[in-house]
C-alpha positions in Angstrom: 78.6 106.4 -49.3 80.1 106.5 -52.9 81.4 103.0 -52.3 77.8 101.7 -52.6 77.3 103.3 -55.9 80.8 102.2 -57.0 80.2 98.6 -56.2 76.9 98.6 -58.1 78.7 100.3 -61.0 81.5 97.6 -60.8 79.0 94.9 -61.0 77.6 96.4 -64.2 80.8 97.0 -65.8 81.8 93.3 -65.2 78.6 92.3 -66.8 79.3 94.5 -69.8 82.9 93.0 -70.0 81.3 90.0 -71.6 79.9 92.0 -74.6 77.1 89.7 -75.2 73.5 89.9 -76.6 70.8 88.4 -78.7 67.1 88.6 -79.7 64.6 85.9 -80.5 64.4 84.5 -84.0 61.6 82.3 -85.4 62.0 79.9 -88.5 59.7 79.9 -91.3 59.5 78.3 -94.8 60.3 74.8 -96.1 63.3 73.0 -94.7 66.4 72.4 -96.8 69.2 70.9 -94.8 71.7 70.9 -97.8 71.1 74.6 -98.3 71.3 75.3 -94.6 74.6 73.6 -94.5 75.9 75.8 -97.2 74.7 78.9 -95.6 76.4 77.8 -92.3 79.7 77.3 -94.2 79.4 80.7 -95.6 78.8 82.2 -92.3 81.8 80.2 -90.7 84.1 81.7 -93.3 82.9 85.3 -92.5 83.3 84.5 -88.8 86.9 83.2 -89.3 87.8 86.5 -91.0 86.3 88.6 -88.1 88.1 86.5 -85.3 91.3 86.5 -87.2 91.1 90.3 -87.4 90.3 90.5 -83.7 93.2 88.2 -82.7 95.8 89.8 -84.8 95.0 93.5 -84.3 95.3 95.8 -81.2 91.9 96.4 -79.3 92.7 98.9 -76.5 89.5 100.9 -76.2 85.8 100.5 -76.9 86.0 102.4 -80.1 88.4 99.6 -81.3 85.4 97.3 -81.4 83.6 99.4 -84.0 86.0 97.8 -86.5 84.4 94.4 -85.9 81.4 93.4 -87.9 79.6 90.1 -87.3 76.5 91.0 -89.1 77.2 89.0 -92.2 77.8 85.7 -90.3 74.7 86.4 -88.1 72.5 86.9 -91.1 73.8 83.7 -92.7 73.5 81.6 -89.6 69.9 82.8 -89.2 69.0 81.9 -92.7 70.6 78.5 -92.1 68.4 77.9 -89.1 65.3 78.9 -91.2 66.3 76.3 -93.7 67.1 73.6 -91.1 66.2 74.3 -87.3 68.3 71.1 -86.4 71.5 72.4 -87.8 73.6 72.7 -84.6 76.3 74.6 -86.3 73.9 77.3 -87.3 72.4 77.3 -83.9 75.7 77.9 -82.2 76.9 80.4 -84.8 73.6 82.4 -84.6 73.8 82.5 -80.8 77.4 83.6 -80.7 77.2 86.2 -83.3 73.9 87.6 -82.0 75.6 87.9 -78.7 78.6 89.7 -80.1 76.5 92.0 -82.1 75.1 93.3 -78.8 77.8 95.9 -78.9 76.6 97.3 -82.2 73.3 98.4 -80.6 73.5 102.2 -80.4 72.4 102.4 -76.8 74.7 99.8 -75.7 77.6 101.2 -77.7 76.9 104.5 -76.1 77.0 103.2 -72.5 80.0 101.3 -72.9 82.0 104.3 -74.3 80.6 106.7 -71.8 81.7 104.2 -69.0 85.2 104.0 -70.5 85.5 107.7 -70.9 84.4 108.3 -67.3 87.4 106.1 -66.2 90.1 108.3 -67.8 92.2 105.3 -68.0 92.8 102.0 -70.1 93.6 99.9 -67.0 90.2 98.1 -67.5 91.0 96.4 -70.7 91.9 92.9 -69.3 88.3 91.9 -68.8 86.7 93.7 -71.9 89.3 93.9 -74.6 91.0 90.5 -74.6 89.6 89.1 -77.9 89.7 85.8 -79.6 87.9 82.5 -79.5 87.8 80.1 -76.5 90.7 78.0 -77.7 91.6 76.7 -74.2 89.6 75.6 -71.2 90.6 78.8 -69.3 89.0 81.0 -71.8 85.6 79.3 -71.3 85.5 80.9 -67.9 84.7 84.4 -66.8 87.8 86.6 -66.5 87.4 86.6 -62.7 90.9 87.6 -61.8 90.8 90.6 -64.2 87.3 91.5 -62.9 88.6 91.4 -59.3 91.5 93.7 -60.3 89.1 96.0 -62.1 87.0 96.2 -59.1 89.9 97.3 -56.9 91.1 99.7 -59.6 87.7 101.3 -59.8 88.2 102.9 -56.5 91.4 104.5 -57.7 90.1 106.6 -60.6 87.8 109.5 -60.6 84.6 109.0 -62.4 83.7 112.2 -64.4 80.3 111.4 -65.8 79.4 107.7 -65.8 76.0 106.5 -67.0 73.3 106.6 -64.4 72.5 103.3 -62.7 68.9 103.5 -63.8 70.1 104.1 -67.5 72.4 101.1 -67.3 69.6 99.1 -65.9 67.4 100.0 -68.8 70.0 99.0 -71.4 70.8 95.7 -69.6 67.2 94.8 -69.3 66.0 95.8 -72.8 69.1 95.4 -75.0 71.3 92.7 -73.3 69.1 90.4 -71.3 66.8 89.3 -74.2 69.9 88.4 -76.1 71.2 86.3 -73.2 67.9 84.4 -73.2 68.1 83.9 -76.9 71.6 82.5 -76.6 70.6 80.1 -73.8 67.7 78.8 -75.9 70.1 78.1 -78.8 72.6 76.3 -76.5 69.9 74.3 -74.9 69.0 72.9 -78.3 72.7 72.1 -79.2 73.0 70.2 -75.9 70.5 67.7 -77.3 73.0 67.0 -80.2 75.6 64.4 -78.9 77.4 64.6 -82.2 77.9 68.4 -82.1 81.4 69.6 -83.0 82.4 73.2 -83.8 86.1 73.6 -85.1 88.1 76.6 -84.0 90.6 77.0 -86.8 94.1 78.2 -86.5 93.0 81.2 -88.5 90.4 82.1 -85.8 93.1 81.9 -83.2 95.1 84.4 -85.1 97.6 82.1 -86.7 96.9 79.7 -89.6 99.8 77.4 -88.4 98.1 76.7 -85.1 96.4 73.3 -84.7 92.6 73.6 -84.8 90.8 72.8 -81.5 87.1 71.8 -81.3 84.1 72.6 -79.1 82.1 69.5 -78.3 78.8 69.4 -76.3 80.9 69.5 -73.0 82.3 72.9 -73.9 78.7 73.9 -74.9 77.5 73.0 -71.5 80.3 75.1 -69.9 79.6 78.1 -72.1 75.9 77.7 -71.1 77.0 77.7 -67.5 78.9 81.0 -67.9 76.0 82.6 -69.7 73.6 81.3 -67.0 76.0 83.0 -64.6 75.7 86.3 -66.6 72.0 86.1 -66.6 72.1 85.6 -62.8 74.1 88.9 -62.5 71.8 90.7 -64.7 68.6 89.5 -63.1 70.0 90.2 -59.7 70.9 93.8 -60.6 67.3 94.3 -61.8 65.6 93.1 -58.7 65.9 96.6 -57.2 65.5 100.1 -58.7 68.4 102.4 -58.6 66.8 105.7 -59.7 68.6 109.0 -59.1 69.0 112.2 -61.3 72.7 112.4 -61.2 75.7 111.6 -59.1 75.9 115.0 -57.2 76.4 115.1 -53.5 72.8 116.1 -52.9 71.4 113.4 -55.0 73.6 110.7 -53.2 72.4 112.0 -49.8 68.8 111.7 -50.9 69.3 108.3 -52.6 71.0 106.6 -49.7 68.4 108.0 -47.1 66.6 105.3 -45.4 63.1 106.4 -46.4 63.9 107.0 -50.1 61.4 105.3 -52.3 63.2 105.3 -55.5 66.7 104.1 -54.8 67.5 100.5 -53.8 63.8 99.6 -53.6 62.0 96.6 -55.0 61.3 97.0 -58.7 57.8 96.4 -60.0 58.9 93.0 -61.5 61.4 92.5 -58.7 59.8 89.3 -57.4 60.0 87.8 -61.0 63.6 88.9 -61.3 64.6 87.4 -58.1 63.2 84.0 -59.2 64.8 84.2 -62.5 68.2 85.0 -60.7 67.7 82.0 -58.5 66.8 79.7 -61.5 69.9 81.0 -63.4 72.2 80.4 -60.6 70.8 76.9 -60.2 71.2 76.6 -63.9 74.8 77.4 -63.8 75.4 74.7 -61.4 73.3 72.2 -63.2 75.0 72.9 -66.6 78.5 72.3 -65.1 77.2 69.0 -63.7 76.0 68.1 -67.2 79.0 69.2 -68.9 81.1 67.1 -66.7 78.9 64.1 -67.5 79.4 64.5 -71.2 83.1 65.0 -70.7 83.3 61.4 -69.3 80.9 59.9 -71.9 81.6 61.8 -75.1 84.5 64.2 -75.6 87.0 63.8 -72.8 89.3 61.4 -74.8 89.2 63.4 -78.0 92.7 64.9 -78.8 91.3 68.2 -80.2 88.8 68.9 -77.5 89.2 72.2 -75.5 88.4 70.4 -72.3 90.1 66.9 -72.0 90.0 64.1 -69.5 93.1 62.3 -68.4 96.9 63.1 -68.2 96.5 66.2 -70.5 93.3 67.5 -68.8 91.0 67.0 -65.8 91.4 63.8 -63.7 88.3 61.6 -63.2 88.5 62.0 -59.3 88.5 65.7 -59.7 85.6 65.5 -62.1 83.6 63.4 -59.7 84.4 65.8 -56.8 83.4 68.8 -58.8 80.0 67.2 -59.8 79.4 66.5 -56.1 80.2 70.0 -55.2 78.0 71.5 -57.8 75.1 69.3 -56.3 75.9 70.7 -52.8 75.9 74.2 -54.3 72.5 73.6 -55.8 71.2 72.2 -52.5 72.0 75.5 -50.8 69.3 77.2 -52.9 66.6 74.9 -51.4 68.0 73.9 -48.0 69.8 75.8 -45.2 73.3 74.5 -44.3 75.4 74.9 -41.3 78.5 77.0 -41.0 80.9 77.1 -38.0 82.5 80.4 -37.3 85.7 80.1 -35.1 87.1 82.9 -32.9 84.2 85.0 -34.3 83.8 87.7 -31.7 85.7 89.9 -29.3 86.0 87.1 -26.8 87.1 84.5 -29.3 83.9 82.5 -29.1 82.7 80.0 -31.8 79.3 80.1 -33.4 77.3 77.6 -35.4 74.9 79.4 -37.7 72.4 78.4 -40.4 72.7 80.0 -43.9 69.9 79.8 -46.5 71.1 81.2 -49.8 67.7 80.6 -51.4 66.0 83.2 -49.0 67.9 85.9 -50.9 65.6 85.3 -53.8 62.3 84.0 -52.1 61.1 87.1 -50.6 63.1 90.3 -51.3 62.1 93.2 -49.1 60.4 96.3 -50.5 63.1 98.6 -49.0 66.2 96.8 -47.8 67.6 100.0 -46.4 65.0 100.0 -43.7 64.1 96.3 -43.6 67.6 95.2 -42.7 69.6 98.0 -41.3 69.5 99.9 -38.0 68.3 103.5 -38.2 70.9 105.8 -39.8 71.3 109.2 -41.2 73.1 110.4 -44.3 74.8 113.8 -44.5 77.2 115.5 -46.8 80.9 114.9 -46.1 83.4 117.4 -47.6 82.9 118.7 -51.1 81.7 115.6 -52.9 81.3 112.7 -50.4 78.5 111.6 -48.0 78.6 110.3 -44.5 76.4 107.5 -43.2 76.0 107.5 -39.4 73.8 105.0 -37.3 71.8 106.8 -34.8 72.4 104.4 -31.9 74.5 105.9 -29.2 75.1 102.7 -27.2 75.4 99.0 -27.9 72.0 98.3 -26.5 70.3 100.8 -28.8 71.9 99.3 -31.9 69.5 96.6 -33.1 68.8 95.1 -36.5 65.1 95.2 -37.6 65.5 91.6 -38.9 68.6 89.9 -37.8 67.9 86.9 -40.1 68.1 89.2 -43.2 65.0 87.9 -44.6 65.7 84.2 -43.7 69.4 84.3 -45.2 70.5 83.4 -41.6 67.6 81.3 -40.1 67.3 81.5 -36.2 69.9 84.5 -36.1 69.4 86.8 -33.1 70.3 90.4 -32.5 72.6 89.3 -29.7 74.6 86.9 -31.8 74.7 89.0 -34.9 76.0 92.0 -33.1 78.7 89.9 -31.5 79.7 88.3 -34.8 79.9 91.6 -36.5 81.9 93.2 -33.6 79.1 95.8 -32.9 80.1 95.6 -29.2 83.6 96.7 -30.1 82.4 99.6 -32.2 79.7 100.8 -29.7 81.2 99.6 -26.4 84.1 100.7 -24.4 87.3 98.9 -25.3 90.3 98.6 -23.0 93.3 97.3 -24.8 96.9 97.1 -23.9 99.9 95.0 -22.9 101.6 93.9 -19.7 105.3 93.6 -19.0 107.8 93.4 -16.1 109.9 96.5 -15.9 113.5 95.7 -16.7 112.7 92.2 -18.1 111.6 90.8 -21.5 109.2 88.1 -22.4 105.5 87.3 -22.2 103.5 87.8 -19.0 100.5 85.7 -18.2 97.8 87.5 -16.2 94.1 88.1 -15.8 92.7 91.6 -16.2 89.7 92.6 -14.2 87.6 95.8 -14.9 85.2 96.5 -12.0 82.4 98.9 -11.8 80.0 99.3 -8.8 77.6 96.7 -10.3 79.6 94.4 -12.6 82.9 92.8 -13.2 84.5 92.1 -16.5 87.6 89.9 -17.0 89.9 88.8 -19.8 93.3 87.0 -20.0 96.5 88.1 -21.7 97.4 86.5 -24.9 100.7 85.1 -26.1 102.8 88.1 -25.8 101.0 89.7 -22.7 98.6 91.8 -24.7 95.0 91.9 -24.0 91.7 93.4 -25.1 88.4 93.8 -23.0 85.1 95.0 -24.3 82.3 96.5 -22.0 79.1 96.7 -24.0 76.4 97.0 -21.4 77.5 100.0 -19.4 78.2 103.7 -20.1 79.4 106.8 -18.2 80.3 104.8 -15.0 83.7 104.7 -13.1 85.7 101.6 -12.8 88.8 100.2 -11.0 91.5 98.2 -12.8 93.0 95.0 -11.2 95.6 92.6 -12.4 96.3 89.0 -11.3 99.6 87.2 -12.2 98.9 84.3 -9.9 99.1 85.7 -6.4 95.8 87.6 -6.2 94.4 90.8 -7.7 96.4 94.0 -7.4 94.8 97.4 -8.2 96.5 99.5 -10.9 96.4 103.1 -11.7 97.2 105.0 -8.6 94.7 107.8 -8.0 93.7 107.9 -11.7 90.0 108.2 -12.5 88.9 105.6 -15.1 85.5 105.8 -16.8 83.5 103.4 -19.1 82.4 105.4 -22.1 80.5 104.0 -25.2 82.3 104.2 -28.6 85.6 104.8 -26.8 88.8 102.9 -27.3 91.6 103.3 -24.8 95.2 101.8 -24.7 97.1 101.2 -21.5 100.6 99.7 -20.9 100.6 98.0 -17.5 104.0 97.9 -15.8 104.7 95.2 -13.2 107.4 96.7 -11.0 110.0 94.4 -9.4 110.2 94.2 -5.6 113.3 96.2 -4.4 115.5 93.7 -2.3 119.0 93.5 -0.8 118.9 97.0 0.5 122.1 98.1 2.3 123.4 101.2 3.8 126.8 102.6 4.3 128.1 105.7 6.3 130.9 108.1 5.1 132.4 111.2 6.4 133.9 114.3 4.9 131.3 115.1 4.0 129.0 113.2 6.2 126.6 111.1 4.1 124.8 107.7 3.8 124.9 105.5 0.6 122.1 103.2 -0.2 122.2 100.4 -2.6 119.6 97.7 -3.7 118.6 95.3 -6.3 117.4 95.3 -8.9 119.9 98.0 -10.3 119.2 97.7 -14.0 115.6 98.3 -14.5 115.6 102.0 -15.0 112.6 102.0 -12.8 111.7 104.9 -10.5 112.1 103.9 -6.8 111.0 106.3 -4.0 113.4 106.8 -1.1 111.9 106.6 2.4 113.6 107.7 5.7 112.9 107.8 9.3 114.8 109.6 12.1 115.6 107.7 15.3 116.0 104.0 16.2 112.8 102.1 15.3 111.3 104.9 13.4 109.1 104.1 10.4 110.4 105.5 7.2 108.3 107.9 5.1 108.8 109.4 1.8 111.9 111.6 1.8 110.6 114.7 0.1 110.5 114.1 -3.7 113.6 111.9 -3.7 113.7 109.0 -6.1 116.3 107.0 -8.0 116.4 104.9 -11.2 119.8 103.1 -10.7 119.6 101.0 -7.5 121.6 103.6 -5.6 121.2 106.8 -3.7 123.4 109.1 -1.7 121.9 111.0 1.3 123.9 114.1 2.2 121.2 115.7 4.4 122.2 113.7 7.5 123.7 114.6 10.9 126.7 112.7 12.5 125.6 110.7 15.5 122.0 110.5 14.5 120.3 107.2 13.7 118.3 106.8 10.6 116.0 104.1 9.1 115.7 103.7 5.3 113.4 101.9 3.0 112.8 101.7 -0.7 109.4 101.5 -2.3 108.1 101.4 -6.0 106.7 104.5 -7.4 103.2 104.4 -9.0 102.6 107.5 -11.1 100.1 107.3 -14.0 102.2 108.5 -17.0 100.1 110.1 -19.9 101.7 109.6 -23.2 100.4 110.8 -26.5 98.5 107.7 -27.3 98.3 105.7 -24.1 98.6 105.6 -20.3 101.4 103.8 -18.4 100.1 102.4 -15.2 101.7 100.8 -12.2 100.3 99.2 -9.1 98.2 101.6 -6.8 99.9 100.1 -3.7 103.7 100.2 -3.6 106.1 97.4 -2.9 108.5 97.9 -0.2 112.0 96.6 0.5 113.2 95.7 4.1 114.2 98.5 6.5 118.0 99.2 7.3 119.2 101.2 10.1 122.4 103.1 10.2 124.2 105.9 12.3 126.7 108.0 10.2 
């Protein structure tokens, strides 16, 4: 199951893409607001130089970032905070530069570069290497589209030697998360200052001719929301341990085994991490709410604001709706909500289920592999891969230990969950196919009936005459197949033997033959012969020829004779002898490469004609 590992690696990569960090910093000494402002101004000048360099130069790899240095600005901003803790400019600058300095940490630097080298590609640059200050509203948000593209691309490249998940967890926990917490503390202080304004000069944007824009408290709330979201991802990733010695095939088989006690198991501080993740997710929604409030009250009408309100920005009705949605999102963490699933199983049934997102964090299981999933085995597959196989052989044997998944789906039952997840289709017997009238085109409306000695299963054709029928509660039993187009059920399949077998999918083409009619006979001499004609004569359908000898005789199959074209010449006749003729449909079971072709078991007959050549 490399996909599982890859998805976790993807999550970490997306987190690392933000390149943020920080550590706590306490203020000491006498306050001097004037000196603090001077320090902040020096720090801003140094910050301008670095962002200008970032915006005007090429950054195509992790090594490119070694050319950036935010240490000078960081030191000056911290000195300014020590002189005046109320200086919001210094608070923001210290938070920002401390976060950007995370990349300079040797362990962080090593992990990022090892990750990049393991990719053998530069296709991941969109999320991590787009530099510059957030000079527009879109740049205040995580690069979700790029991250999604990277997630897909990740499956297309061969990892050579990526950092271990446990190693990445250590770096994220010890080097990145404390810095995120520090940054959030600084932002929380700035949010108390309704007069806050941080100017992003043209130089910072990479062109001194560009018009400066400003971050107000609204933008700080939105940045706070992004960092809350990053903390949520980090805390969520740290809830469980992912310890494994390497990414070898044997290690993957061992790690993914259901009884493994070191991979995907609750960390010693997992419960605390889970609550932190929940609080951060709630904090993200809350900060967006607050930011939208200050947009209306404070900065929405300011021409230089990154986020504006009105004709050139967000509309007030949209702001009100978004605030309402954020509250609804927060409510999902404390109260279950209802979801309706339409056409959600093999029979097209609808379901109304309860979802409680807060349960994901309230009581995480010690070992999700065994707490949530049916019994499975993991074995090597090929040279490098692994194969996960559930041990259940039938639909009845396949059961979830906890179909509510720890309360995520309150009231969920095994029966409903298996139907919603199409387990019946995977573990039952599926008969799928289509119905058509031979020689004609267009949809056919019919009811399909599969009948065993103890049960009957039915389904109806869909728009174009196709159908699907799933039998989940039977195995290794014979059945008969019937079709009803409105005049009663007709058995199909001739003498074929049909069996219900679990985990089996069969496709059939059911052919409705047309009744032969208007049969006529004509006698000829030189040589003596009889010509039969009937309708339809354009179906290219096999019709068997039946003949009887003597007036009033009942026709029977004439050896192996059949015709496809609505006409037949009988040369095996004797002058002066009376013959009776009849045409019937032929019902062979045709076995093609991927499907069976079936016709009605009992033939359709034409009228009888009598002739003496």
